C-alpha positions as CSV (number, residue, x, y, z in Angstrom):
1,M,-6.0,16.0,-59.4
2,P,-7.0,15.7,-55.7
3,H,-4.5,17.0,-53.2
4,R,-2.6,14.1,-51.7
5,F,-3.0,15.4,-48.1
6,A,-6.9,15.3,-48.4
7,R,-7.2,11.8,-47.2
8,A,-4.9,12.4,-44.2
9,R,-6.9,15.3,-42.8
10,P,-7.6,14.8,-39.1
11,L,-11.3,14.2,-38.1
12,C,-11.4,17.5,-36.2
13,L,-10.5,19.4,-39.3
14,R,-13.4,17.9,-41.3
15,T,-15.9,20.1,-39.5
16,G,-13.9,23.3,-39.7
17,V,-12.8,25.6,-42.5
18,A,-10.2,24.1,-44.9
19,P,-7.0,26.0,-45.5
20,A,-6.7,27.8,-48.8
21,A,-3.9,25.5,-50.0
22,W,-6.5,22.6,-49.8
23,E,-9.1,24.5,-51.7
24,G,-7.2,24.4,-55.0
25,T,-5.2,27.6,-54.7
26,K,-2.6,27.6,-57.5
27,V,0.7,27.6,-55.7
28,S,3.9,25.6,-56.3
29,G,4.1,22.0,-55.3
30,S,6.6,22.6,-52.5
31,R,4.5,25.4,-51.1
32,R,1.4,23.2,-51.1
33,R,3.3,20.5,-49.3
34,L,4.5,23.0,-46.6
35,D,1.0,24.5,-46.2
36,G,-0.4,21.0,-45.7
37,V,2.1,20.1,-43.1
38,V,1.5,23.3,-41.1
39,A,-2.3,22.9,-41.3
40,S,-2.0,19.3,-40.0
41,L,0.1,20.4,-37.1
42,V,-2.3,23.2,-36.2
43,T,-5.2,20.8,-36.4
44,L,-3.5,18.3,-34.2
45,V,-2.8,20.9,-31.5
46,A,-6.4,22.1,-31.6
47,C,-7.8,18.6,-31.3
48,S,-5.5,17.8,-28.4
49,L,-6.6,20.9,-26.5
50,A,-10.3,20.1,-27.1
51,V,-9.8,16.6,-25.6
52,L,-7.9,18.0,-22.6
53,L,-10.5,20.6,-21.9
54,G,-13.3,18.0,-22.2
55,S,-15.1,19.6,-25.2
56,G,-15.2,19.2,-28.9
57,P,-15.5,16.1,-31.0
58,G,-12.6,14.4,-29.2
59,A,-13.9,14.9,-25.6
60,A,-13.7,11.9,-23.4
61,A,-17.0,10.4,-22.2
62,S,-17.9,9.8,-18.5
63,G,-16.7,6.5,-17.0
64,P,-18.9,3.4,-16.4
65,T,-21.1,3.1,-13.2
66,T,-22.7,0.3,-11.4
67,S,-25.3,-0.4,-8.7
68,L,-25.2,-2.2,-5.4
69,T,-28.1,-3.8,-3.5
70,L,-28.0,-4.3,0.3
71,Q,-30.5,-5.7,2.8
72,T,-31.1,-5.0,6.5
73,M,-31.7,-8.0,8.7
74,D,-32.0,-8.5,12.5
75,S,-29.7,-10.7,14.5
76,C,-31.5,-13.8,13.3
77,K,-33.7,-14.4,10.2
78,R,-35.9,-11.4,9.6
79,A,-35.5,-8.6,7.1
80,L,-36.3,-5.1,8.3
81,D,-37.5,-1.9,6.6
82,G,-36.7,1.6,7.9
83,A,-32.9,1.7,7.8
84,G,-30.6,4.2,6.0
85,Y,-27.1,4.0,4.7
86,Q,-24.3,6.1,3.3
87,L,-21.7,5.2,0.7
88,T,-18.4,7.1,0.5
89,G,-15.0,6.7,-1.2
90,G,-13.8,6.1,-4.8
91,T,-14.2,9.1,-7.0
92,L,-17.5,10.3,-5.5
93,G,-17.8,14.0,-5.2
94,A,-20.3,13.6,-2.4
95,P,-21.6,10.6,-0.4
96,L,-24.5,8.6,-1.7
97,T,-27.4,7.9,0.7
98,V,-30.3,5.5,0.5
99,S,-33.1,4.9,3.1
100,S,-36.6,3.8,3.6
101,S,-39.3,5.0,5.9
102,G,-41.3,1.7,6.3
103,S,-41.5,-0.6,9.3
104,A,-42.3,-4.0,7.7
105,T,-40.5,-7.2,8.8
106,Q,-40.4,-10.5,7.1
107,T,-38.7,-13.9,7.7
108,V,-36.4,-14.5,4.8
109,S,-34.5,-17.7,5.7
110,S,-34.4,-20.8,7.8
111,G,-31.4,-22.3,9.5
112,T,-29.2,-21.1,12.4
113,C,-28.9,-17.4,13.4
114,P,-27.5,-15.1,12.2
115,V,-28.3,-15.8,8.6
116,P,-25.2,-14.7,6.7
117,R,-26.9,-14.1,3.3
118,G,-30.2,-12.5,2.3
119,T,-32.2,-12.1,-0.9
120,C,-34.0,-9.3,-2.6
121,R,-35.5,-11.5,-5.3
122,S,-38.3,-13.1,-3.3
123,T,-38.9,-10.0,-1.1
124,S,-38.3,-6.3,-1.1
125,V,-38.3,-5.9,2.7
126,G,-35.1,-4.5,4.0
127,C,-33.7,-4.0,0.4
128,L,-32.1,-0.7,-0.8
129,T,-30.0,0.0,-3.9
130,F,-27.2,2.5,-4.5
131,T,-27.0,3.5,-8.2
132,G,-24.4,5.5,-10.1
133,I,-21.3,4.2,-8.4
134,P,-18.2,4.9,-10.5
135,A,-16.3,1.9,-11.6
136,P,-13.6,0.9,-10.6
137,G,-13.3,2.1,-7.0
138,T,-13.1,1.2,-3.3
139,Y,-15.9,2.3,-1.1
140,R,-17.3,2.0,2.4
141,I,-20.9,1.8,3.6
142,T,-22.0,2.9,7.1
143,S,-25.4,3.0,8.8
144,I,-27.0,6.4,9.3
145,K,-30.5,5.2,10.4
146,T,-31.6,2.1,12.2
147,P,-35.1,0.4,11.8
148,P,-37.9,1.7,14.1
149,A,-38.9,0.0,17.4
150,N,-41.6,-2.7,17.4
151,S,-43.3,-4.9,20.0
152,S,-40.5,-7.5,19.9
153,N,-37.8,-4.8,20.2
154,P,-39.3,-1.9,22.2
155,Q,-36.1,0.2,22.2
156,G,-35.4,-0.1,18.4
157,Y,-32.2,-1.5,16.9
158,A,-28.5,-0.9,17.1
159,P,-26.1,-1.5,14.2
160,C,-24.1,-4.7,14.5
161,E,-24.8,-8.3,15.3
162,G,-23.1,-8.5,18.7
163,G,-25.3,-6.6,21.2
164,S,-26.5,-3.2,22.3
165,A,-23.0,-1.8,22.9
166,C,-21.5,-2.8,19.5
167,R,-18.6,-0.6,18.5
168,S,-19.1,-0.5,14.7
169,E,-20.5,-2.1,11.6
170,E,-19.2,-1.2,8.2
171,A,-19.1,-2.7,4.7
172,D,-16.0,-2.5,2.6
173,V,-16.8,-2.6,-1.1
174,S,-14.6,-3.1,-4.2
175,V,-16.1,-2.2,-7.6
176,L,-14.1,-3.8,-10.4
177,S,-13.6,-2.3,-13.8
178,D,-16.3,-4.5,-15.3
179,G,-18.8,-3.2,-12.7
180,S,-19.0,-6.3,-10.6
181,V,-18.9,-5.9,-6.8
182,Q,-17.0,-7.7,-4.0
183,A,-18.1,-6.7,-0.5
184,T,-17.7,-7.8,3.1
185,V,-19.3,-6.5,6.3
186,T,-17.2,-6.2,9.5
187,D,-18.8,-6.1,13.0
188,V,-16.8,-5.1,16.0
189,Y,-18.5,-6.5,19.2
190,P,-18.6,-4.8,22.6
191,D,-15.5,-6.7,23.8
192,A,-13.7,-5.8,20.5
193,T,-14.2,-9.2,19.0
194,V,-14.3,-8.9,15.2
195,R,-16.7,-10.8,12.9
196,V,-16.7,-10.6,9.1
197,F,-19.8,-11.5,7.0
198,P,-20.6,-13.5,4.9
199,G,-17.6,-15.4,6.4
200,S,-15.3,-18.2,5.2
201,G,-13.3,-15.7,3.1
202,S,-16.2,-15.2,0.7
203,T,-17.8,-11.9,-0.4
204,Y,-21.2,-10.4,-1.3
205,A,-21.9,-9.7,-5.0
206,G,-24.2,-6.7,-4.2
207,T,-27.0,-8.1,-6.5
208,A,-30.6,-8.8,-5.8
209,G,-29.8,-12.4,-5.5
210,D,-26.8,-11.8,-3.2
211,P,-27.2,-8.4,-1.4
212,V,-24.8,-7.0,1.1
213,V,-26.3,-7.9,4.5
214,F,-26.2,-5.6,7.5
215,H,-27.4,-7.2,10.8
216,D,-29.0,-4.9,13.3
217,F,-29.4,-6.0,16.9
218,G,-32.8,-5.6,18.5
219,L,-32.8,-3.7,21.8
220,G,-34.8,-4.6,24.9
221,T,-34.5,-4.8,28.7
222,G,-32.2,-7.8,29.1
223,S,-29.0,-7.4,31.1
224,C,-25.5,-8.3,30.1
225,D,-23.6,-7.4,33.3
226,G,-26.3,-6.0,35.5
227,D,-25.4,-2.4,35.8
228,H,-28.0,-1.2,33.3
229,D,-25.9,0.9,31.0
230,A,-25.0,0.6,27.3
231,D,-24.5,-3.1,27.2
232,D,-27.7,-3.9,29.2
233,H,-30.3,-3.4,26.5
234,L,-30.4,-6.9,25.2
235,T,-33.1,-9.1,23.7
236,G,-32.6,-12.8,24.3
237,S,-29.9,-14.5,26.3
238,P,-26.6,-12.6,26.8
239,S,-23.7,-13.7,24.6
240,T,-20.1,-14.2,25.7
241,H,-19.2,-11.0,23.9
242,C,-22.0,-8.6,25.0
243,A,-20.1,-6.9,27.8
244,Y,-18.2,-3.7,26.9
245,Q,-14.5,-4.0,27.6
246,P,-13.0,-2.3,29.4
247,E,-16.0,-1.5,31.6
248,S,-14.4,1.8,32.6
249,G,-14.5,3.0,29.0
250,E,-18.2,2.4,28.5
251,A,-19.4,5.6,30.1
252,S,-17.5,7.7,27.5
253,A,-19.9,6.5,24.9
254,C,-22.7,8.6,26.4
255,P,-23.5,12.3,26.0
256,G,-20.9,14.3,27.9
257,G,-18.1,12.0,26.9
258,T,-15.9,12.3,23.8
259,D,-17.8,9.6,22.0
260,Q,-21.5,9.2,21.5
261,T,-21.6,5.7,19.9
262,Y,-24.7,4.6,21.8
263,P,-27.4,7.3,21.8
264,W,-30.1,4.8,22.3
265,S,-28.9,3.7,25.7
266,C,-27.5,6.8,27.3
267,S,-29.4,8.6,30.0
268,S,-29.4,12.2,31.2
269,T,-29.4,13.4,34.8
270,T,-30.1,16.6,36.7
271,T,-28.6,17.6,40.0
272,S,-29.6,19.7,42.9
273,T,-27.3,21.4,45.4
274,S,-27.7,23.5,48.4
275,T,-25.0,25.5,50.2
276,T,-24.9,27.6,53.4
277,S,-22.2,30.2,53.9
278,T,-21.2,32.9,56.5
279,G,-19.3,35.9,55.4
280,S,-19.1,39.7,55.0
281,I,-21.4,41.7,52.8
282,S,-20.0,45.1,51.7
283,S,-22.1,47.9,50.2
284,T,-20.7,51.0,48.6
285,T,-22.6,54.2,47.9
286,T,-21.2,56.9,45.6
287,T,-22.7,60.4,45.6
288,S,-22.7,62.9,42.8
289,T,-19.6,64.5,44.3
290,S,-16.3,62.8,44.8
291,S,-17.0,61.5,48.3
292,T,-17.6,57.8,48.8
293,T,-18.8,56.0,51.9
294,S,-18.6,52.3,52.7
295,T,-20.2,50.1,55.3
296,T,-19.5,46.5,56.1
297,S,-21.7,44.1,58.1
298,T,-21.5,40.4,58.9
299,T,-24.5,38.1,58.2
300,T,-25.3,34.4,57.5
301,T,-27.1,33.5,54.2
302,T,-28.4,30.3,52.7
303,S,-28.5,29.8,49.0
304,S,-30.0,27.0,46.9
305,T,-29.3,26.0,43.3
306,T,-31.6,23.5,41.8
307,S,-31.8,22.1,38.3
308,T,-35.5,22.2,37.8
309,V,-37.3,19.2,36.3
310,Q,-40.6,19.7,34.6
311,A,-43.5,17.2,34.4
312,C,-43.9,15.7,31.0
313,P,-47.0,16.4,29.0
314,T,-47.9,12.7,28.5
315,Q,-47.2,9.4,30.4
316,A,-47.0,5.8,29.4
317,T,-47.6,2.7,31.4
318,Q,-45.5,-0.4,31.1
319,S,-46.9,-3.7,32.4
320,F,-44.9,-6.7,33.5
321,T,-45.7,-10.1,34.9
322,G,-43.4,-12.6,36.6
323,S,-42.8,-14.8,39.5
324,A,-40.3,-15.0,42.4
325,S,-39.6,-18.0,44.5
326,G,-39.1,-17.7,48.2
327,T,-36.4,-15.2,49.3
328,S,-35.6,-14.2,45.7
329,S,-36.3,-11.1,43.6
330,T,-37.1,-10.1,40.0
331,S,-36.1,-6.8,38.4
332,N,-37.5,-4.9,35.4
333,F,-36.0,-1.8,33.7
334,V,-37.8,1.3,32.3
335,D,-36.4,4.3,30.5
336,T,-38.1,7.6,30.8
337,T,-38.0,10.2,28.0
338,A,-38.7,13.3,30.0
339,A,-38.7,14.5,33.6
340,G,-41.8,14.0,35.7
341,P,-43.5,11.6,38.1
342,L,-42.9,7.9,38.2
343,S,-45.5,5.6,39.8
344,V,-45.2,1.9,40.5
345,S,-47.8,-0.6,41.6
346,V,-47.6,-4.4,42.2
347,S,-50.0,-7.1,43.1
348,W,-49.1,-10.7,44.0
349,T,-50.5,-14.0,45.1
350,P,-50.5,-15.7,47.5
351,P,-50.1,-13.1,50.2
352,T,-46.6,-12.9,51.7
353,T,-44.1,-10.2,52.6
354,V,-42.8,-8.3,49.5
355,D,-40.5,-5.4,49.0
356,L,-41.0,-3.0,46.1
357,I,-37.9,-1.0,45.4
358,V,-37.0,1.6,42.7
359,Y,-33.3,2.3,41.8
360,D,-31.7,4.9,39.6
361,S,-29.2,4.1,36.9
362,S,-26.3,4.1,39.4
363,L,-28.3,1.5,41.6
364,T,-29.1,4.1,44.3
365,V,-32.4,3.4,46.1
366,L,-34.9,6.1,45.3
367,G,-37.9,4.6,47.0
368,E,-39.0,1.5,48.9
369,Q,-42.2,0.0,50.2
370,T,-42.9,-3.2,52.1
371,G,-46.2,-5.0,52.5
372,S,-47.9,-8.4,52.9
373,S,-51.5,-7.8,51.9
374,G,-51.0,-8.6,48.2
375,S,-50.5,-5.1,46.8
376,L,-48.2,-2.2,47.0
377,S,-47.7,1.2,45.4
378,L,-44.9,3.7,45.3
379,T,-44.8,7.2,43.7
380,L,-41.7,9.4,43.0
381,A,-43.1,12.9,42.5
382,N,-40.5,14.3,40.1
383,V,-37.6,12.3,38.6
384,P,-35.3,13.3,35.7
385,A,-35.3,11.5,32.4
386,S,-33.1,8.4,33.0
387,S,-33.1,4.7,33.3
388,Y,-34.7,3.1,36.4
389,K,-34.7,-0.4,37.9
390,V,-37.9,-1.7,39.6
391,K,-37.4,-4.7,41.8
392,V,-40.0,-7.0,43.3
393,K,-38.4,-8.8,46.2
394,N,-40.1,-11.8,47.8
395,T,-38.8,-11.9,51.4
396,G,-41.2,-14.7,52.4
397,S,-40.7,-18.5,51.9
398,T,-43.6,-19.0,49.5
399,S,-43.3,-18.6,45.7
400,I,-45.4,-15.8,44.2
401,S,-46.8,-14.6,40.9
402,F,-47.0,-10.9,40.4
403,S,-48.2,-8.2,38.1
404,L,-46.3,-4.9,37.9
405,A,-47.2,-1.6,36.3
406,V,-44.9,1.4,35.9
407,T,-46.2,4.7,34.8
408,H,-43.6,7.3,33.7
409,C,-42.9,10.0,31.1
């Protein structure tokens, strides 16, 4: 007659060695019942330990994961390759990163700018996908690489829709237990104005049909407030939120400050100082014996300390064309990448009196030439890597058209 505990044996025990009481050993009924209870308790404890330790037949399987698709777009309607992002939070042991090395661009939508939603169904430009995201969980996505420069945006791109001095751009992501995604992207503009995409209280699904959209602002030579610092690298017309506020805090974003939010628009400088002093020079001579003699004389010395700037190995020429009406001026900005010479030439028609002026980033005049023959040139032999303003000033009464060339490191 089969033992009545045989059907109640735990699953763990079925792969192990059965107790002797269950193998037909002839013992009394009460003893068999006691042995069966003890064996069941031992098996229960063993199975529980196996589950807790993550091994054995009762070990728990890893949780579900999901994927999330995002797309990089400019401040209007074009998708951009070449960006990189990092996802943190939830139960991730280490951040997840995705990036591309391309430089393709593609118009993905019509309508007004910026386009709040993108698509990765009809195009792959600007599209990246995070995989293996544990569900459920709360996550954050930040930009770690912006798209490369191109002819329309010669200085590259900055994260955020609001301008070159944007403070931040981050996506907040909620992954639900069923693996679905709800995400929003928050831009903090230079004046601390906050804008949330896709807007109207809605969210991104993080799918190919509804990717999470990051808007990157194209950088150029346009000015927001005219002092040519972090918020003066605009493309297009200045917005009402492009100026960093407060202005006094903008400089802290550059190297040397506590924050380096805008590495694309910060400049480095070198300094040169010279001092003259009059004082006493003392010399002491010690012989091999214990005697020491000292002499003191008075002299005047001149010392010079200079931060040396080296000429760069290669130079580039930027060309500009423009016009200036009578008694008006036009300015263009250039950024050098290394120390070396900077040369400027301008030609204009019809002949009239024109000033050619070069300023540094603090608007100090570094060089100036005046002429009326229709052409001028100016060379600064050795300037540090920095940002420079080149002004063509028409001091006559006749409007002119001009061509300007700036050669620099």
